[in-house]
C-alpha positions as CSV (number, residue, x, y, z in Angstrom):
1,M,-58.8,-163.6,229.0
2,S,-58.3,-166.5,226.6
3,L,-60.3,-167.7,223.6
4,L,-61.4,-170.9,225.3
5,S,-62.6,-169.1,228.4
6,E,-64.4,-166.5,226.4
7,L,-66.0,-169.1,224.1
8,N,-67.2,-171.3,227.1
9,T,-68.8,-168.2,228.7
10,L,-70.4,-167.0,225.5
11,L,-71.7,-170.4,224.4
12,A,-73.0,-171.4,227.8
13,D,-75.7,-168.7,227.3
14,C,-76.8,-170.2,223.9
15,G,-78.7,-173.1,225.4
16,I,-76.5,-175.8,224.0
17,S,-74.1,-178.2,225.8
18,V,-70.5,-177.3,225.3
19,E,-67.3,-179.1,226.2
20,T,-63.6,-178.7,225.2
21,G,-61.7,-181.5,223.4
22,I,-64.3,-184.3,223.7
23,F,-67.9,-184.6,224.9
24,S,-67.7,-186.8,227.9
25,D,-71.4,-186.9,229.0
26,K,-74.2,-188.7,227.3
27,A,-74.6,-186.8,224.1
28,P,-77.9,-184.8,223.7
29,D,-79.5,-184.2,220.3
30,S,-77.3,-181.2,219.7
31,Y,-74.0,-180.2,221.3
32,L,-70.7,-178.4,220.6
33,V,-67.1,-179.5,221.1
34,I,-64.4,-176.8,221.2
35,T,-61.0,-177.8,219.9
36,P,-58.1,-175.3,220.3
37,L,-56.2,-175.0,217.0
38,T,-53.4,-172.3,217.1
39,E,-51.9,-169.4,219.0
40,T,-49.8,-167.4,216.6
41,L,-47.6,-164.3,217.2
42,E,-47.6,-161.8,214.5
43,L,-44.2,-160.5,213.2
44,H,-43.3,-157.1,214.7
45,A,-40.5,-154.7,213.6
46,D,-38.8,-154.9,217.0
47,N,-39.3,-158.7,217.3
48,T,-41.4,-158.2,220.4
49,P,-45.0,-159.1,219.7
50,G,-47.6,-157.4,221.8
51,C,-50.6,-159.6,220.8
52,E,-51.4,-163.1,219.7
53,T,-54.2,-164.6,217.5
54,Q,-55.9,-167.6,219.1
55,E,-58.0,-169.9,217.0
56,A,-60.4,-172.8,217.7
57,R,-62.8,-175.1,215.9
58,L,-66.4,-175.4,217.1
59,S,-67.7,-178.7,216.1
60,L,-71.5,-178.7,216.1
61,Y,-73.2,-182.1,216.2
62,S,-76.9,-182.3,215.6
63,K,-79.3,-185.3,215.1
64,G,-81.8,-183.0,213.3
65,S,-81.5,-179.9,211.1
66,Y,-78.5,-177.9,212.2
67,T,-79.2,-174.8,210.1
68,K,-81.0,-172.6,212.6
69,L,-78.6,-173.5,215.4
70,K,-75.6,-172.8,213.1
71,N,-77.0,-169.4,212.1
72,A,-77.7,-168.5,215.8
73,L,-74.2,-169.4,216.7
74,V,-72.7,-167.4,213.9
75,R,-74.7,-164.3,214.9
76,T,-73.7,-164.7,218.5
77,L,-70.0,-165.1,217.6
78,L,-69.9,-162.1,215.2
79,G,-71.8,-160.1,217.8
80,A,-69.0,-160.8,220.3
81,D,-66.3,-159.7,217.9
82,F,-65.0,-163.1,216.9
83,Y,-63.6,-163.6,213.4
84,I,-65.1,-166.6,211.6
85,T,-62.3,-168.0,209.5
86,D,-64.1,-171.1,208.1
87,R,-67.5,-172.8,208.1
88,R,-68.1,-176.2,206.5
89,Y,-70.3,-179.2,206.6
90,I,-68.1,-182.2,207.6
91,G,-70.7,-184.9,207.0
92,F,-73.3,-187.2,208.4
93,E,-72.0,-189.8,210.8
94,T,-74.0,-192.9,210.0
95,D,-72.8,-194.7,213.2
96,T,-74.1,-192.0,215.5
97,G,-76.8,-190.3,213.5
98,Y,-75.3,-186.8,213.9
99,H,-74.7,-184.2,211.3
100,H,-71.3,-182.6,211.9
101,Y,-70.7,-178.9,211.0
102,A,-67.5,-177.0,211.8
103,I,-67.1,-173.3,212.6
104,D,-63.5,-172.0,212.9
105,V,-63.1,-168.8,215.0
106,A,-60.2,-166.5,215.9
107,K,-59.7,-163.5,218.1
108,I,-56.8,-161.3,218.9
109,Y,-55.6,-160.9,222.5
110,D,-52.9,-159.0,224.3
111,L,-49.9,-161.2,224.8
112,E,-49.5,-162.4,228.4
113,V,-46.0,-163.4,229.2
């Protein structure tokens, strides 16, 4: 399992359109874009890591109030054992009319080599 596949499966059940990297379809009033951020290996005494931390940013775009949707997403993510490492309002995009809110998430996975 990977962070991206788990996020896509989880968020598909939230009733919001989700894509990775860039939203390629005609944008609805609210949608999410998942951007992979990091895959880090923790330091181990024997120099052989057994797990990795994967992180991604969920960019929520909404033409209306994003607060209820943001709160629902946070509850869903926490309920699925994701770590939320940052949440922030990025700003209002005057050219598109969307509010942009970012939620950074992380999860630890067994290392697959």
